[in-house]
N, C-alpha and C positions, 0 to 999 in steps of 0.2 A: 305945165306938165312935164316932168323930166323922162327923157328916154334915152337909151343906150345905143350907140352906134357901132358897128364893126370896127371902126377906128378906135373907139374907146375901148372896146374889148382887146384889141390888138395891145394897146398901151397897158392895160391891166396885166395881160400875160407877160409883157416884157418886164414890167416892174417886179413881178413875182419871181421871174428868173434871174433878173440882174441885182436886184436890191431887195432881198428877202426881209432885211431889217426894217424896211418901209412898213411892214405890217404891224409891228410893235409900236412904232413911231405914229402910225395913223390912228391907233386906239388911244394912244398917250395923249395926243394933241387935239382930239375931237372935242367940240363943244359940248358941255353937258347941262342937263336940266333935272329939276326935282322929279321924283318918281311920279307924283301925283301933281296935276295942275290945280288950278283955282276951284275947279268944279268937282274934285276929288275922284275923277273917273279915267279910264284907261281904254284906249283902243289899240291893240297890238295885232299886227300882222304876222302870221305863223309861216315859216318856211323851214322847219326842221323835218319835213318827212322824208327827204332823199336818204338821209343817213341810216334810216331804219330799212332802206330797200323798198319804201312805199313811194313809188313814182307815179302811180296812176291817179286819174281824175276821170270820173264818170266811165266811159266805154273806152277810153284811151289808157292803156297800161303802162305807156312811157310818157305822159303828159309833162311830167316835171323832168324829164331826162336831159333835155338842152339847157345847159347852165347859162348861156347867153340870153335866151328867152326868159328863163326864170328871173335873171337879174334885172331885165328890161321891165318885167311885170312888178318886181318889187320896187324899182325906181319910180315907176309911175304911181304905185300905191303910196310910197313914202313921201312923194312930193304934195300930197293932199295935207293941209295944216291940221285936219281932224284926225290924223292917224299919229299917235304918240310915239310908237316904236315897233320893233321887230323882234321875233323869236326865231333863233336859228342855231346851228351847230357852228363849230369854229371856222369851218371853210366858208360858209355863207357870211358870217359876220366879218371875216378878214376881206372877203371881196367888197362887201359894202363900206367897210372902214376905208379901204384904199381908195374908193371912189368918192369918199366924203358924204355918203348917204346917211351916215349915222350921227351927224352933228345935230345937236339938240333933240336927239331922239332917245327914248327908252331902249335899253339894250337887254334883251332877255336870253341867257345862255342855256342852251338845251343839253342836258347832262348824260342820261343813260341812253345808250344806242345799241347795246349788245343783244337784246332780244329781237333779232331780225325777224321781220315779217315773214311768216310762212315756214319758219325754221322749227325744228323739233324742240329747240331750247328757247322758244320764244317767251316763255314765263321766267326763265332765268335771266332776266334783264339787267346784266352787269353794266356797271358805270364804265363806259369805254370813251365818252366824249369830254366836254369841259367839266372840270372838278372845281370845287370852291376856290382853290388857291389860284387856278389859272383864270377863273371868272373875275376874281379880285384884281389880278394882274393886268387883264385887258379892261378893266373899268366898267364890267357888267353891272347893271342896276338891278338885276333879278336873274334867278336860275328857274329852270323848270325840270320837272321829273315825271315821267309816266309810270303808273302803278297799277298793273293789272293783276287781279286776284283770282286765282283758279284753285279751289279747293280740292280739285282732283289732280292737280300739277304739283309735284314735289318742288319743282323750280321757283315756286311762288315764295316759299319761305326764305330764300337766300335773297331774293329781291326786297322783301320786306325788311330784313335784317340790315342789308345794306343801305337802303333808303333811310332807315332810323339814323344810321351814322351820318349820312349826307345832310340830313335835316338839322342835325346838331352842329355840323361843320359850317353850314350856311349861317345859321344863327351866330356862331361864334365869330364869324367874319362880317357880321352886319348885313348879310345878304338876304333879302326876301326870297323865298322859295315857292314856286307855284307847283302844287301837287295835283296831278290829274289821274284820279283813281276810277278804276272800272272793277266791277264784278264780272268775270269772263269765263267762258268755258268753250271746249272744243266740240264742233258739230262737223262730223265728217272731215276731221283732220284740221279744220280752219278754226282759228280763235274769233269768237264772235263775243262782243260786249253786250251785256244785258242793260237795256235802256228803260227799264221799268223803274218807277219811282222808288219803289222799295230797294231795288238793287243799288240805285244810286245813293240812297240813304245809307245803307249798309257800307258802301265803298267810302263815303265821308267819315262814318265813325272809325274805320280802320286807318285812313289816311292822316286823319287829325291827330290820332294817338301816336304818331311815330316820332321818335327822337325825344332827347331830354327835355325840350321845350317847344312850344308852338309860338313863340313870340314872333318869329318872322315867317311863319307858314300862312300861304294863301291857297285857294282852291280854283281849279279850271274844270268846270263841269258841263256836261251835255244839257241842252234844253230838251226836257222830256215832259210828258203829261203830269200834271200836279206839282208843278215847280214851287207853289207855295208851300207844300209840305216838305219838299226837298230843303228849301232854304231855311225852314224852321229847324233843321237839323245841325245847324252850325252857326258860330259866331265869327268864323274865319272869313275875311274878306274874299270875294269870289268873282272870278271873270267867267264869262260863258264861252264855250268852244262851238266852232262852227261845223267841222267835218265836211264831208261831201254832200251838199244839199240836194243834188239832182238838179232838174230843169226849172224847178218852181222856186225861184228866189223871192218872189213877192210873199210867198207863204212862209218862207223862213224868216223873212224880216219881220213879218208880223208876230212870229212866235218869240223872236229876239226882242222886239218892242214890249211885248208883254212881261217877259222875264226881267228885263232891265229895270223895271218899276219896283222889283220886290226889295225889301230890306236885305242889305249885305251884298247885292251885286253891284259890282263897281265898273263894269264894262265888258268888253269883248276881246277874245283872242281867236282870230280867224284867219284861215289861209286859203285852201283850195276854192272854197266857195267865191271868194272875192278875187283871187288872183287868176282864175280860170273860169270866169263866168261863161254860161253857154252862149250868150250873144257876144262874146269876146271884148265887151267894153269893161275893162277894168276900172276906169276912173269913175263910170256911172255907179258900178256896184260898190266900190269903196266910198264914194260920196253918200250914198243911201245908207249905208251902215254907220258912217262917222256921224250922220245927222241924227241917228238913234242914240248914239252915245254922248256926243257934244251937239245938242241941237243949234247952238250958236255957228257951227261950222258947215251946216247943211247947204250943199250946193257949191261950196267953195274950193278952189284948189290953189296949189302954189308950188314951189320949186326950192329944193335944198341946193347946197353950194357945190354942184357937180363940176362946173366950169372951173371953179377956184382949186378944187380938188385936182383936177387934171393938170393945172397949171402948176401946182406944187409938186406933182410927180414928175412933170417935165424939168421943173427945176432940179430935182433930185438926180436925174439923168444928166444935167448939165454939169452938175457937182462932180459926177463920176469921170466925165470927159476930160 
């Protein structure tokens, strides 16, 4: 199990200040793997919430605010061999690359972050994070787009238009794009996603039709009641999202287990549920989820090349001296 110490964080901060070009070098030199392994399934840990200003987990509104703590939890999760990769914005991915934690992992670049949580312009979710060209430049294996559709909010149409262009750009670059659609509405000023099966089915129809081709389009969908009917609505490869499951992880795992058996479901993309479990045991939560996606990895853990990465960074400082 890989953990990050205060000394590790100090070295990370130093290399960012003294050798910013190390970020590009870390992405360029990381060891790569195919998108899908032999079993054709994916287990991705999601960590793109902070860039939307969504730092809360459960009753703690700032649970994800401590970057060192978040990176430590990610290192612990990514050290499990059943975890295929990570979803994040550039800042998260750059930190992980510098620490060598992306070696042999699938990198999913989060794209649109403009529709900040709680803002009046939340539905006008402009693309202010990684674009297709920068995703290709850092060697990302996939991109991710959030698409919330509120028929009462005019900001939705610009989001749909720009997302259509992004889908086409990703396909032209040979990048799979993970589309996370919701039918949403404001209730007492707060955006709420409709998690009924009918609403998810409608969101699938809208998302799948975006762009000039769906050749590289994937879906990221919530687990809702009547998932059989939901998955019958698409032929696109689909990953299940986790969300904030609350205190009952066992019930959440059972719902995932059932949904993972359905045609078209390729795995999980889960963040807060596993990185911030109520009992604090990240390794146990990740192991349980990994066992659902990749049964052969149930109960196993391992470690990526953190020590080697720190050695490489130290060598970079030595070259500067």
